[in-house]
C-alpha positions as CSV (number, residue, x, y, z in Angstrom):
1,M,3.1,-7.8,-4.5
2,R,1.0,-10.7,-3.7
3,E,3.2,-12.8,-5.5
4,R,6.4,-11.3,-4.1
5,Y,5.3,-11.6,-0.7
6,P,7.6,-14.3,0.4
7,E,10.8,-12.6,-0.9
8,I,9.5,-9.3,0.8
9,R,9.0,-11.0,4.1
10,G,12.3,-12.8,3.6
11,K,14.1,-9.5,3.7
12,G,12.7,-8.6,7.1
13,I,10.2,-6.1,5.8
14,D,6.6,-6.0,7.0
15,L,4.0,-5.4,4.2
16,L,0.6,-3.8,5.1
17,A,-2.2,-2.7,2.6
18,L,-4.7,-0.2,3.1
19,A,-8.4,-0.2,1.6
20,P,-10.8,2.6,1.6
21,G,-13.8,0.3,2.6
22,S,-15.2,-0.7,5.7
23,L,-14.1,-3.6,7.9
24,E,-16.4,-6.1,6.3
25,H,-15.8,-5.0,2.5
26,T,-12.2,-5.0,3.1
27,G,-12.1,-8.4,4.9
28,A,-14.3,-10.0,2.1
29,F,-11.9,-8.2,-0.7
30,A,-8.8,-9.8,1.3
31,L,-10.4,-13.2,1.2
32,A,-11.7,-13.2,-2.4
33,H,-8.5,-12.1,-3.7
34,A,-6.3,-14.5,-1.3
35,I,-4.2,-11.3,-0.1
36,P,-1.3,-12.9,2.2
37,F,-0.5,-9.6,4.1
38,P,-2.8,-7.8,6.4
39,L,-5.3,-5.3,4.8
40,L,-6.3,-2.6,6.7
41,A,-9.7,-0.9,6.6
42,D,-9.9,3.1,6.4
43,P,-13.6,3.5,5.9
44,H,-13.4,7.4,6.8
45,R,-10.2,7.7,4.6
46,E,-8.2,9.3,7.6
47,V,-4.9,7.6,6.5
48,Y,-5.4,8.3,2.9
49,R,-5.8,11.8,3.8
50,S,-2.5,11.9,5.7
51,Y,-0.6,10.8,2.8
52,Q,-2.5,12.8,0.2
53,V,-4.2,9.7,-1.3
54,E,-7.3,11.2,-2.7
55,S,-9.9,9.7,-4.8
56,R,-10.2,11.6,-8.0
57,L,-13.0,11.7,-10.5
58,R,-10.6,11.6,-13.4
59,S,-8.4,8.6,-11.9
60,L,-11.8,6.8,-12.2
61,G,-11.8,6.0,-8.2
62,Q,-9.2,5.7,-5.8
63,R,-5.5,7.1,-6.9
64,P,-3.0,4.0,-6.0
65,A,-0.1,4.9,-3.9
66,L,2.9,3.0,-2.5
67,Y,4.9,4.2,0.5
68,A,8.0,2.4,1.9
69,I,8.3,3.7,5.7
70,D,11.1,2.7,7.9
71,R,10.6,1.4,11.4
72,D,11.4,5.0,12.5
73,G,8.4,6.6,10.6
74,V,10.6,7.9,7.7
75,V,9.0,7.6,4.4
76,R,12.0,6.3,2.1
77,Y,10.2,5.8,-0.9
78,A,6.7,7.5,-2.1
79,F,4.7,7.0,-5.1
80,L,1.3,8.4,-5.9
81,G,-0.3,7.6,-9.2
82,R,-2.8,9.5,-11.1
83,Q,-4.7,6.7,-12.5
84,Q,-5.7,3.0,-11.0
85,W,-3.3,1.3,-13.3
86,Q,-0.5,3.2,-12.2
87,L,1.4,1.3,-9.6
88,G,4.6,2.2,-7.5
89,D,7.9,0.4,-8.4
90,I,8.5,-2.5,-5.8
91,D,12.1,-2.9,-6.4
92,E,12.7,0.9,-6.0
93,A,10.6,0.6,-2.8
94,L,12.6,-2.2,-1.6
95,A,15.9,-0.6,-2.5
96,A,15.0,2.3,-0.6
97,L,14.6,0.2,2.7
98,A,17.6,-1.9,2.0
99,D,19.7,1.3,3.1
100,T,18.1,1.6,6.2
101,P,19.3,-0.1,9.6
């Protein structure tokens, strides 16, 4: 998503990412990886739990998830992977938001 961020912003879509670490760890990660969009810290995993993104032993850590949520708070696209390397389809997420006002 980092590479496609200008395209995403060009469509008028805000992109936010969420990390399960502390504010300090999340900030250091964002700097180290040149993340161009806001990376929010969720140290107590409250948001993760509300979207059922849970860490599982068999997934070798945090399960990946991608949600496209419209301005009214309606989830238009949801992907919850089982393994860290499974990522949601950004084109499908963008297409789901294209149909919203």
